[in-house]
N, C-alpha and C positions, 0 to 999 in steps of 0.2 A: 252580270256579264260585262265585261270592259267595253267601255266605248272610247274608241278612239276618237278623232274628230267628231265623228259620226256619220255614217253614211249620208246622211241628210246635206251635213254642210260639203262632204265630198262632191255629191251630185250636183248641187248649186255651182262650186268653184268650177268644176268640169265645163258645166254650160256657158258659165260666164268665160271661161279662158276660150273656149271653142268660139264665141260668138267676140272674140275681142278685135276683129277687124271690124265688125259692126259700129253701130251708133251707141255710144257709152253712156248718152245723157241725153233726154229730151229736149234739152236744151241746147246742144251742140252745134255750133257754126258750121254749116256745110257749104259756106262761100268758095266759089272754085269749083264745085259739082255741076257737070255739064247739064246734070238733070234736074236743079234746082225747081225749075217751072213746072216741071212732071211732077217732081214729089209733092210739090206744094197743091197742084191739081187734086192728087190721090188723096192727100191728108183730108183734104175738104171733101172730096166725095165718101170717104170712109167715116168721118165723123158723123153721129147718128143721135137720134133723140129715142131711144127706146122706148117700149111700152109699160117695161118695168127694169125696176134696179134693184140689185143684191148689194148690201152692204155687210163685209167680212170682218169679222172679229177673231182674235185669239184668246182662248182662256188666260187669266192672269188668276183666275179664281175656278170655282166649279162652273162646269160647262151650261149645266142647266140652269143655273143661277144667271150667267149672263144672258142666255136665250130668253128668259123671262123679263129682264129687266129693260132690255132694248125694244120689247117690241113699241111700247108708247113712242119711243123715238122715231122707229120706223113708221107707226101711226102718222106722226106727226109733218114727217117729211114727206109722205104720199100726201098729207092734205095740202101742205105748202107747194109742192112741186107740180102736183097736179098728174102723177106718176106712181103707179104702185111700187112700194120699197118695202123689201123683204131684209130682216136680219139674219146674218147666217154666221153660226159659231164654226170655224176650221178646227182641224185637228191642233195644228201649228203653223208656223210662221211660213215654212216650206210649202204647204197646201195652199194659203192663203196667196202666196206669190205667183204659184202656176195657177191660181184659178182667176188672177188677173191677169195674168199672160195671156189666157185662153177666153180672156172678157166673160166668165162666166161670174165672177164679182166685179161689179163696176166702183164701188166706193169702199176702200181698205182703211181698217184703222191698224197702222203698222207703225212700229218705233223705227227708230232712225236706220239701223243696220238692214233691217229688212225693205226699207224703204230704198237703200243704196242700192241693193241687190236687185230690187223690183226694177227700179229706175234703169239700171244698167242692163238687166236683159231684156224688157220689155218696154220702155218708155213711161212707164208710171209717171205720174206727174204729183209732188206734193203740193199742198193747196192750202192745209192749215196745220197748227201745230197745238198742242196742249200747252196750258198754264197752270203750274201748280204753286201753289206758297207766293205767288206774285212772279215767279220765273219760268223761263223760257227752255232752261237746264237743267239737270239733276246729276245726282252721282249713283254710282254703283254700289253696294257693300258689299262685305264679306260677312257672315255670321255664323258663329258658332255656339256650342253650349257653354254656358258661364261656369260650369264645371268640369270644362274639357284640359283645362292647363295650356289651352293654345294662348300664346301672348302676342304673337307675331307673323307675320307672312311666312319668315323661314320655317316656322313649326308647323306649315300644312304639308310640306313633305312626307310623303308615305301615306297621306290621310285619306279618306274618300269624298270627292268633289260631287256634290250635286248642283245641277245647274237647269234653268228651265227648258232650254231649247237652243241647240246650236246656232240659230239665226237671231237668238235674241242679244240684241244690244248691252245691256246692261247685266244679264244674264251669264253672257260668256263672251261677246267679243272684247270688249274693254278689260274685263279681268285677266281673258287668255293673254292678251297683248301685255299688260302690265307685268305679268308674272313672268312671262316669256322674257321681257327686257330685264327686268328684276335681277332674273336668276341665270341668264344668258341659257335659256334653253333653246334649242334649235328648232322645234316645231310645236305645233298644237298637238300631234300626235305623242310625241315625248312628254311635252307637260301633260298628258292624263295617263300615262303609261309607265312614265319614269319618276316624273317629278310626283304627281299624285299615284297613288296605288290603284285607284278607279275613279274613272269618271261617269257620272251618272244623270243622263237627260229627264229629269222629272215630271216634265209636263208641263209646269206653269212655276211661277215665282212664289206661290204659296206652298205648292207639293214641293218645292225645294226646301222652303223654310221648315217647314213640317219633317220634312226627313230626318232633318237635323234636330230637330225638337224629340223626335221618336227614336233616333240613336242609330237611325241607317245609313245615315252620312256624317260627316266631320265637320263639313263646311258648304255652306249655301252660298252662291253670287245672286244677288236680287237687286231691284230696285230698292231706292229708300225712300221709307221704311216701312219693309213689307210686314213687319211684326205688327204696327198698328191695324191693319185689315184683317187681323187674324185673332185678334183679343176676345172677340164674342164668343167662338168656341174653343179658344183656348185662354183664358184669363190671365194665366202665368206665362205666356209668352214671351214677355218683354224681361221678364225676371229670368227664364230659363235660357233665352238666346242673349248672346252680347254680340255688339258690332265690335268686329276686329280691325277693319280699316274701310277706305274708300278709294275708287278709282277717280279719274280728272273728270272733268264735266262733260255731260252729253246732252245734245241737243235733244227736246223732247219729243215725243211720240208723235205720228202726224195723220191727218186724214188725208188721203192720196186717192186720185181717180185715173183710171185707164185712158190712154190716149185716142179710144174709139169714141168717147162721149162729145158731144156737140158742145162747142165753147159758151154760147148760150146758156145751155143748162148747167155747164159748170160752174158758170157765174151763179147762177141760181141756187145751186148748192151750196156755193159758197157763203151768198148772204143768208141762207135760212140757217147755217149752222153758225153763223155770227150772232145771229139775231138773238140764238140761245143765250148769249150772255146776258140779256136784259130779261131772261125767261126762268125764274127760281125752278120751276118745276122741271124743265128741261136740263139746267145746270146740275141738277141734283143727280138726274138719271146718268149724266155723263160723270160724277163724282162717284156715283155706285160703282159704275163699270170699271173705269179705270183711275178713279180719285182725281179727274179733271177738276178744276176751280173756274176755268176760264177757257176761251178759244181765241186764236189770232192768227193772222196772216202768216204765211210761211214761204220762203225761198229757196231753191235746191242748194244754191252755194252756203247755207246753213249748216249743210251736211258734208261739206269737204271734210271736218274734222274725223267723221266716222270713214270716207273713204280713206282718208290716210291712213288710218288705224287699219282698216280693212287691208291695206296694200301691205301695210309691214306684216300682218298674219298670214295673206294669203301668199306672200313671196316665200314664207317660212316650210310651205306644205308641198310635200311630193306627192305627185298624183300616178306614180309610176304602180 
């Protein structure tokens, strides 16, 4: 079945646009507002130290594998924070964003685009970010079968596109924006129905790549390099799939928290995660889950490039 932008992203955009008169960032300056003092008091009153915390993850691989892998991470956090911590695998980024907006998940492992949406809609705050191969940024890639005859982005016209999730930064946002700009495509809907013959939400980066491997799609857009994470089950993955091209640099994925958490607890959460840099076992868990090599502090302004890309894509979408 053809996927337009995906009901998921349309719903997200509808909520975002409806809320555009509200707070667009948790760090937004509200000087000049006559209710500043009251707002500050309310923020203090609503901040809480809960009896338990939920960490939310979205599959980049098999859901059961992630659930099993993060259990020791949750146990260590429980020990360090003195609060029970549960790891929960969500169905997709939209579900994680909504769960954080409802304060059902307090700590989210979310990529750049999902963070921007969560921050804009619910005041979710970025705390930390991943480091991979010594860098705080990465690129999205286009992968196709080596025997496909596809040699350029132009050759993708009329083909089937597999992407992980419509709220995926590397899997959807940056590739969509790049293709729309390069080929003068008016909307994300047109990209999926007029440039591509079909767009398919595969449910994960690995699933998108496997769809190309199996011949169910012609191109997948994923993080760089998803193929290396699949060679255990698909030994010839790197031989069968080739990289067609890359997008521009993208800020790495985040560890973000809901606005309801007490500042002291947030500080302790950050310190605990940062301490994992000196803990080989914990960093190995982070690597097993999302290929993180280290964790470092992050600032909201680092994600402005994602906001700018999102703005260009959002402006091209008709919600009529």
